[in-house]
C-alpha positions in Angstrom: 90.8 86.3 99.4 91.5 84.6 102.7 88.7 82.1 102.4 86.0 84.8 102.3 82.9 84.1 100.2 82.5 81.7 97.3 84.1 81.9 93.9 81.4 84.1 92.5 81.5 86.5 95.4 85.3 86.8 95.2 85.1 87.5 91.4 82.5 90.3 92.1 84.8 91.7 94.8 87.8 91.7 92.4 85.7 93.5 89.8 84.6 96.1 92.4 88.2 96.7 93.6 89.7 97.1 90.2 87.0 99.6 89.2 87.6 101.4 92.5 91.3 101.9 91.5 90.5 102.9 87.9 91.2 99.6 86.1 88.7 97.9 83.7 88.2 94.3 84.5 87.7 93.4 80.9 91.0 95.0 79.9 93.2 94.2 82.9 91.5 91.4 84.7 93.5 88.6 83.1 96.8 90.3 82.5 100.0 89.2 84.1 102.2 91.6 86.1 104.7 91.9 83.2 101.8 93.1 81.0 101.0 96.0 83.3 102.6 99.4 83.5 104.2 100.7 86.7 101.1 102.8 87.5 98.8 99.9 86.8 100.8 97.6 89.0 100.6 100.2 91.8 96.8 100.4 91.3 96.6 96.6 91.6 98.7 96.7 94.8 96.2 99.3 96.3 93.3 97.1 95.2 94.8 94.1 97.1 95.3 96.3 100.2 91.6 97.3 100.1 90.3 93.7 99.8 89.7 93.2 103.5 88.1 96.6 104.2 91.0 98.2 106.2 90.7 101.4 108.1 94.5 102.2 107.8 96.9 101.7 104.9 100.6 101.8 105.5 102.2 103.1 102.3 106.0 102.8 102.1 107.3 105.0 99.2 104.2 104.3 97.2 105.1 106.6 94.3 108.9 106.7 94.4 109.4 104.5 91.3 106.8 106.3 89.1 107.3 109.2 86.8 105.9 112.6 87.8 102.7 112.4 85.8 101.8 108.9 87.1 102.7 110.0 90.6 100.0 112.7 90.4 97.5 110.1 89.2 98.2 107.7 92.0 98.2 110.5 94.7 94.8 111.7 93.3 93.6 108.0 93.5 94.7 107.9 97.2 92.6 111.0 97.9 89.6 109.6 96.1 89.8 106.3 98.0 90.3 108.1 101.3 86.9 109.9 100.8 85.1 106.8 99.5 86.3 104.3 102.0 87.0 106.6 105.0 90.6 105.5 105.0 93.6 106.8 107.0 97.1 106.6 105.5 100.5 106.3 107.0 102.8 107.5 104.2 106.5 106.8 104.5 108.4 108.9 102.0 111.6 110.7 101.3 109.8 113.1 98.9 108.7 116.1 100.9 106.6 117.4 98.0 104.5 114.2 98.3 104.4 114.5 102.1 103.1 118.1 101.8 100.4 117.0 99.2 98.9 114.1 101.1 99.5 114.7 104.8 97.5 116.2 107.5 100.4 115.6 110.0 104.0 115.0 109.3 106.6 113.3 111.4 110.3 113.7 110.6 112.8 111.0 111.5 116.6 111.0 111.7 118.5 107.7 112.3 115.4 106.0 113.5 114.3 108.7 116.0 111.4 111.2 115.7 112.8 114.7 115.7 109.7 116.7 114.9 105.9 116.1 114.5 103.5 118.8 113.4 100.5 119.6 111.3 101.8 119.6 107.7 101.0 123.3 107.1 102.9 124.3 110.3 105.9 122.2 109.6 106.4 123.4 106.0 105.8 127.0 107.1 108.1 127.1 110.2 110.1 124.0 111.1 111.5 123.8 114.6 114.2 121.2 114.1 117.4 122.1 112.2 117.2 118.8 110.3 113.6 119.6 109.2 114.7 123.0 108.1 117.6 121.5 106.0 115.2 119.0 104.3 112.7 121.7 103.4 115.4 124.0 102.0 116.4 121.2 99.6 112.9 121.3 97.9 113.3 122.9 94.4 112.1 126.5 94.6 111.3 128.1 91.2 111.4 131.6 92.7 114.6 130.9 94.6 113.2 132.4 97.8 114.7 129.8 100.1 118.4 129.6 100.9 119.7 126.0 100.7 121.0 124.7 104.0 123.9 122.3 103.2 124.7 119.8 106.0 128.4 118.9 106.5 130.0 115.9 108.0 129.5 112.2 107.4 126.2 110.5 108.0 126.6 108.4 111.2 125.9 104.7 111.4 122.4 103.8 112.4 123.9 100.7 114.1 126.2 102.9 116.3 124.5 106.4 116.5 126.1 109.3 118.3 125.4 109.9 121.9 122.8 112.4 123.0 121.2 114.0 119.9 121.8 111.8 116.9 121.8 114.8 114.6 124.5 116.7 116.6 127.4 115.7 114.4 125.9 117.5 111.4 124.0 120.3 113.2 125.3 123.9 112.9 123.9 124.7 116.3 125.3 121.7 118.3 126.6 122.5 121.8 128.2 120.2 124.5 124.8 119.5 126.0 123.8 117.9 122.7 126.4 115.1 123.1 125.5 114.6 126.8 121.7 114.4 126.8 119.2 113.1 124.3 116.6 115.8 123.8 113.0 114.7 124.5 110.2 115.3 122.1 108.4 118.3 123.6 105.4 120.3 122.3 106.4 123.9 121.8 103.5 125.0 119.7 99.9 123.7 119.6 100.3 120.2 118.1 103.9 120.9 117.1 106.6 119.0 119.0 110.4 118.9 118.5 113.3 116.9 120.0 116.0 119.6 120.1 118.0 121.5 122.8 118.1 124.5 120.4 114.8 124.6 118.5 114.2 127.2 115.8 111.7 129.3 117.6 112.3 132.6 115.9 112.0 133.7 112.2 114.0 131.4 109.9 114.7 134.2 107.4 118.0 135.3 108.8 120.9 133.5 110.3 122.1 133.9 113.9 123.9 131.9 116.6 121.8 130.1 119.2 120.8 132.3 122.2 121.6 131.3 125.8 119.4 128.5 127.0 116.5 129.2 129.3 114.9 126.4 131.2 111.2 126.5 132.1 108.8 124.2 133.8 106.0 122.9 131.6 103.6 120.9 133.7 105.6 118.0 135.1 108.2 118.2 132.3 111.2 120.4 132.2 111.8 121.9 128.7 114.6 123.9 127.2 113.6 127.0 125.3 115.8 129.1 123.1 115.4 131.9 120.6 117.8 131.3 117.8 117.2 131.4 114.1 118.7 129.6 111.0 
């Protein structure tokens, strides 16, 4: 406990933390890691992270190794702790269903670069980046209302990424400018920014080729605006 308090105070803090994450000190307090289930181990990890009263928790794939029912329990625990301890979370995940469930805002990365940031509801309803749209189309849809976007081409090396836009080698809308110039992250809607020369500004229900590029001044920044769909 980083030298904080005496032995009695530390034991009381351990009891408090285990109870906060849903573990009974009398049942789990003296168990070794091998005697805990995956969900219980994750609860212990969360309790350890809370020990020093953080304001922000960075959670890297916190439920990826758990089965679906346990995932739901841990995600509900995160929400409970957020309210009780006024926490903020930075969730790092490949599971978009998890991102949608827990996030107020979502940032999408490709080869180490941010390509889109937006409120979660806006991103899932109308993504602006072709990569985001492809990711969202891969989420299982029981009603089959979303057409799967299948990306072609080899995934480039993160150690030697393509010039310009890193996604251009797999993007169906790539043009010569995508290889020549890296697109800046520009806010095109309120709180919704995208790094793309050909953002998906129109309806995503039908497919069409990118429209001619129009350049407009936005404050002190020049932005590229198009009207294509996926």
